[in-house]
N, C-alpha and C positions, 0 to 999 in steps of 0.2 A: 329575701331569703329564699326558702325553697318554695315552689310552688305545689298546691295542693294534688296536681295531676302527676306528679313525679313519684314514682313508688319506691325509690330508691333512698329519698330524703324525706320520708315521712317521720314525724316528730310526736313522742307520747311523753308529755310531762318534761319537755327540753330534752329528751334524749332520743338519739336517731335510733330507728329500727335497722338491724342487720340487713344485708342484702338475701332477699329470700332465695336466690340461686346458689349460695354459699353451701357447700358441703354435696352438692347434688352431682353426682357423676353424669357426665353426657351419655355414657351407655345406658344409665338406669332410665334415661328418657328417650332413647333410640326406639324407633318403630320399625320392625322390619316387615316390608311388603313382599309378598311371594312374585317371583319373576315367571313370566309365563314362557312355556317351552318354545325351543326354536321350531320353526316350521319345518316339515320334511321335505327335502327337494324333489321337483317334478321331473321325473324322466323324460328326456327327450326323445321323441319317437322318431325324428328324422335320421339320428346318427346311432350306428350300433354301439354297443355297450363297451366293447372293448377294441378300440381302434388304436394301432401304434404311430406315434407321431413319424413325421419324416425325418430321416436322419439328414444331419447337415455336417460339412466338415469345416471347422473352425481353425484359421490360420492365425497365430498370433503374431509372427514376424515373417517376413519374406526374405529368405535366405539369399536371394540375388542381389536385394538391394544392400543388406547388411555388411557384405564382405568389402565393399566399397569405401564405406563410412568408416568401419573398424581399423582399414587400413592407415588413414589420417590420423586418428586417436592413437594407433599403435605406434606409428611413426613419433608423435610428439612425446608419448610416454617413455619410450626407448631413447629419446634424443638423438636420433640418428642425424645425420647431415642435413636431410631434407626437413626433419621436424626442426632442427635448429634453424635453418634458413627461414621458416615459416614463421617461427617466434621472433626472429631478428627482424622481419618485415614488420611485423604487427608494432614492435618496439619503436621502429624507425617512424612509421606513420604516426605512432602516438607522442614521439619525441617532437616531430616537425610541427604537429598540433599545438602543441605546450608552447614551443619556441615562438610560432608567430603570434600566438595569443599574448604571449609576455612582451613582445616587441610593440604589439598594439596599445597594452596597457600602458608600457613604459612611455611611448610616443604621445598618447594622450595625456597622461599625468604630468609629462617632462615639458610639454607645450603651454601648460596653464602657466606656471611661474615666469616663462619666457614672455608670455603674452603680457603679464602685468608688469614686468620689468620694460619691456621695449614700448608699451602704449601706456603710460602712466594716467592718460585720461581715464581708461578704463577702471584703473585701480581706485580712482576717487568717487567711484559710484557706491552710494550706501543704499541698503534697502532696511527699514524699520531701524535705523540708525547704526547696522552693523555693515561694516566695509564688505562690497561684493567679493575681492579676494578671499577672505576668510569662510564666506558662505561656501564658495567654489570649491576651495581648497579642503575646508572642513568637513562639508556634507557630500559633495558631489562624488568624491571616489569611492564610498561605500556602496551605494547602490549601482554604481559602474563595475566595481570589482564583484559584486553579488551576480550581475548579469553575465559578465566574462565568464565567471565560475560555471554557471548553469550551461553556458553555450558549450564550454570544454566538456563538461560531463556528457552531453548529448553527443557531442563529436566522438569521445571516447568510447561511448556506450555503442555509436555506431559503427565504428571501427571494429569493436570486439564482435558485434553482430555479423558483419561481412567476414570476419576472420572464421567464426564458426560455421556460417555458412559454406564458407569455401571448402572446410574440413568435411563437413558432411556431405557436400554434393560431389 
Protein backbone atom coordinates (compact mmCIF):
# COMPACT_ATOMS: atom_id res chain seq x y z
CA UNK A 1 0.00 0.00 0.00
CA UNK A 2 1.29 3.47 0.89
CA UNK A 3 4.63 3.94 2.54
CA UNK A 4 4.70 5.71 5.93
CA UNK A 5 7.17 8.33 4.58
CA UNK A 6 4.79 9.50 1.84
CA UNK A 7 2.93 12.55 3.28
CA UNK A 8 0.28 12.53 0.55
CA UNK A 9 -0.97 9.03 1.24
CA UNK A 10 -1.30 9.03 5.03
CA UNK A 11 -4.26 7.09 6.28
CA UNK A 12 -6.37 7.78 9.39
CA UNK A 13 -8.82 5.03 10.24
CA UNK A 14 -8.65 3.82 6.63
CA UNK A 15 -9.40 7.27 5.13
CA UNK A 16 -6.72 9.19 3.23
CA UNK A 17 -5.93 12.68 4.46
CA UNK A 18 -6.27 15.47 1.87
CA UNK A 19 -3.26 17.00 0.20
CA UNK A 20 -1.86 19.69 2.53
CA UNK A 21 -1.10 21.98 -0.44
CA UNK A 22 -4.74 22.12 -1.61
CA UNK A 23 -6.27 25.58 -1.32
CA UNK A 24 -2.92 27.29 -0.75
CA UNK A 25 -2.16 29.92 -3.34
CA UNK A 26 1.40 30.05 -4.60
CA UNK A 27 1.54 33.81 -4.13
CA UNK A 28 0.69 33.33 -0.44
CA UNK A 29 3.86 31.32 -0.01
CA UNK A 30 6.08 33.54 -2.23
CA UNK A 31 8.98 35.29 -0.61
CA UNK A 32 10.12 38.56 -2.13
CA UNK A 33 13.79 39.32 -1.74
CA UNK A 34 15.07 42.86 -2.15
CA UNK A 35 17.21 43.49 -5.21
CA UNK A 36 20.45 45.38 -4.64
CA UNK A 37 20.76 48.66 -6.56
CA UNK A 38 22.75 48.72 -9.79
CA UNK A 39 26.34 49.87 -9.49
CA UNK A 40 27.09 53.33 -10.74
CA UNK A 41 29.17 53.58 -13.94
CA UNK A 42 32.77 54.55 -13.49
CA UNK A 43 33.69 57.58 -15.64
CA UNK A 44 36.66 57.09 -17.90
CA UNK A 45 39.28 59.69 -17.37
CA UNK A 46 41.14 59.10 -20.67
CA UNK A 47 38.19 60.08 -22.93
CA UNK A 48 36.40 63.42 -22.91
CA UNK A 49 32.76 63.27 -21.84
CA UNK A 50 31.20 64.52 -25.11
CA UNK A 51 33.00 63.20 -28.19
CA UNK A 52 31.07 63.13 -31.43
CA UNK A 53 31.41 59.89 -33.42
CA UNK A 54 33.08 60.04 -36.79
CA UNK A 55 30.57 60.34 -39.62
CA UNK A 56 30.51 57.63 -42.25
CA UNK A 57 28.80 57.52 -45.60
CA UNK A 58 26.64 54.43 -46.14
CA UNK A 59 25.94 53.36 -49.73
CA UNK A 60 23.22 50.75 -50.08
CA UNK A 61 23.40 50.32 -53.84
CA UNK A 62 26.02 51.21 -56.39
CA UNK A 63 24.21 53.03 -59.17
CA UNK A 64 26.90 52.15 -61.70
CA UNK A 65 26.27 48.40 -61.42
CA UNK A 66 22.48 48.39 -61.16
CA UNK A 67 21.87 49.94 -64.58
CA UNK A 68 23.33 46.96 -66.46
CA UNK A 69 21.53 44.47 -64.26
CA UNK A 70 18.23 46.24 -64.60
CA UNK A 71 18.53 46.36 -68.38
CA UNK A 72 18.34 42.58 -68.72
CA UNK A 73 15.40 42.33 -66.34
CA UNK A 74 13.55 45.10 -68.12
CA UNK A 75 14.16 43.40 -71.47
CA UNK A 76 12.65 40.19 -70.07
CA UNK A 77 9.68 41.91 -68.42
CA UNK A 78 8.79 43.96 -71.48
CA UNK A 79 9.26 40.92 -73.73
CA UNK A 80 11.36 42.73 -76.29
CA UNK A 81 12.96 40.79 -79.13
CA UNK A 82 16.20 40.40 -77.15
CA UNK A 83 14.28 39.20 -74.07
CA UNK A 84 12.34 36.71 -76.18
CA UNK A 85 15.61 35.46 -77.68
CA UNK A 86 17.07 34.90 -74.20
CA UNK A 87 14.01 32.99 -73.01
CA UNK A 88 13.92 30.94 -76.24
CA UNK A 89 17.56 29.97 -75.72
CA UNK A 90 16.83 28.86 -72.14
CA UNK A 91 13.86 26.78 -73.31
CA UNK A 92 15.99 25.22 -76.09
CA UNK A 93 18.72 24.20 -73.65
CA UNK A 94 16.22 22.65 -71.24
CA UNK A 95 14.35 20.90 -74.06
CA UNK A 96 17.61 19.48 -75.43
CA UNK A 97 18.52 18.19 -71.96
CA UNK A 98 15.13 16.56 -71.46
CA UNK A 99 15.13 14.93 -74.90
CA UNK A 100 18.64 13.53 -74.43
CA UNK A 101 17.75 12.07 -71.03
CA UNK A 102 14.50 10.64 -72.42
CA UNK A 103 16.46 8.94 -75.21
CA UNK A 104 18.83 7.53 -72.59
CA UNK A 105 15.91 6.13 -70.56
CA UNK A 106 14.26 4.65 -73.63
CA UNK A 107 17.52 3.10 -74.78
CA UNK A 108 18.31 1.51 -71.43
CA UNK A 109 14.79 0.26 -70.74
CA UNK A 110 14.24 -0.78 -74.38
CA UNK A 111 17.41 -2.86 -74.51
CA UNK A 112 16.41 -5.02 -71.53
CA UNK A 113 13.47 -6.86 -73.20
CA UNK A 114 15.54 -7.27 -76.36
CA UNK A 115 18.38 -8.72 -74.27
CA UNK A 116 16.05 -11.30 -72.73
CA UNK A 117 14.54 -12.14 -76.13
CA UNK A 118 17.81 -12.59 -78.00
CA UNK A 119 19.68 -14.26 -75.10
CA UNK A 120 17.25 -16.81 -73.64
CA UNK A 121 20.01 -18.20 -71.40
CA UNK A 122 19.97 -14.91 -69.43
CA UNK A 123 16.19 -15.12 -69.14
CA UNK A 124 16.41 -18.58 -67.51
CA UNK A 125 18.40 -17.42 -64.46
CA UNK A 126 16.53 -17.26 -61.15
CA UNK A 127 17.27 -15.55 -57.86
CA UNK A 128 15.44 -16.91 -54.80
CA UNK A 129 13.06 -18.66 -57.18
CA UNK A 130 12.16 -15.45 -59.05
CA UNK A 131 13.18 -15.17 -62.73
CA UNK A 132 15.83 -12.50 -63.36
CA UNK A 133 13.79 -10.76 -66.12
CA UNK A 134 11.00 -10.14 -63.62
CA UNK A 135 13.42 -8.65 -61.13
CA UNK A 136 15.23 -6.52 -63.71
CA UNK A 137 12.08 -5.29 -65.47
CA UNK A 138 10.04 -4.97 -62.28
CA UNK A 139 12.52 -3.39 -59.87
CA UNK A 140 15.41 -1.88 -61.83
CA UNK A 141 13.45 0.87 -63.65
CA UNK A 142 12.35 2.64 -60.47
CA UNK A 143 15.75 3.57 -59.00
CA UNK A 144 17.02 4.22 -62.53
CA UNK A 145 14.15 6.63 -63.30
CA UNK A 146 14.61 8.33 -59.92
CA UNK A 147 18.32 8.85 -60.61
CA UNK A 148 17.63 10.22 -64.11
CA UNK A 149 15.01 12.58 -62.61
CA UNK A 150 17.51 13.90 -60.07
CA UNK A 151 20.09 14.34 -62.81
CA UNK A 152 17.61 16.28 -64.96
CA UNK A 153 16.63 18.46 -62.00
CA UNK A 154 20.26 19.37 -61.31
CA UNK A 155 20.93 20.12 -64.97
CA UNK A 156 17.79 22.30 -65.26
CA UNK A 157 18.74 24.24 -62.13
CA UNK A 158 22.26 24.74 -63.49
CA UNK A 159 20.86 26.06 -66.79
CA UNK A 160 18.56 28.45 -64.92
CA UNK A 161 21.44 29.64 -62.70
CA UNK A 162 23.56 30.27 -65.80
CA UNK A 163 20.65 32.18 -67.35
CA UNK A 164 20.23 34.38 -64.26
CA UNK A 165 24.00 34.97 -64.06
CA UNK A 166 24.03 36.00 -67.72
CA UNK A 167 21.15 38.45 -67.15
CA UNK A 168 22.68 39.99 -64.03
CA UNK A 169 26.23 40.32 -65.38
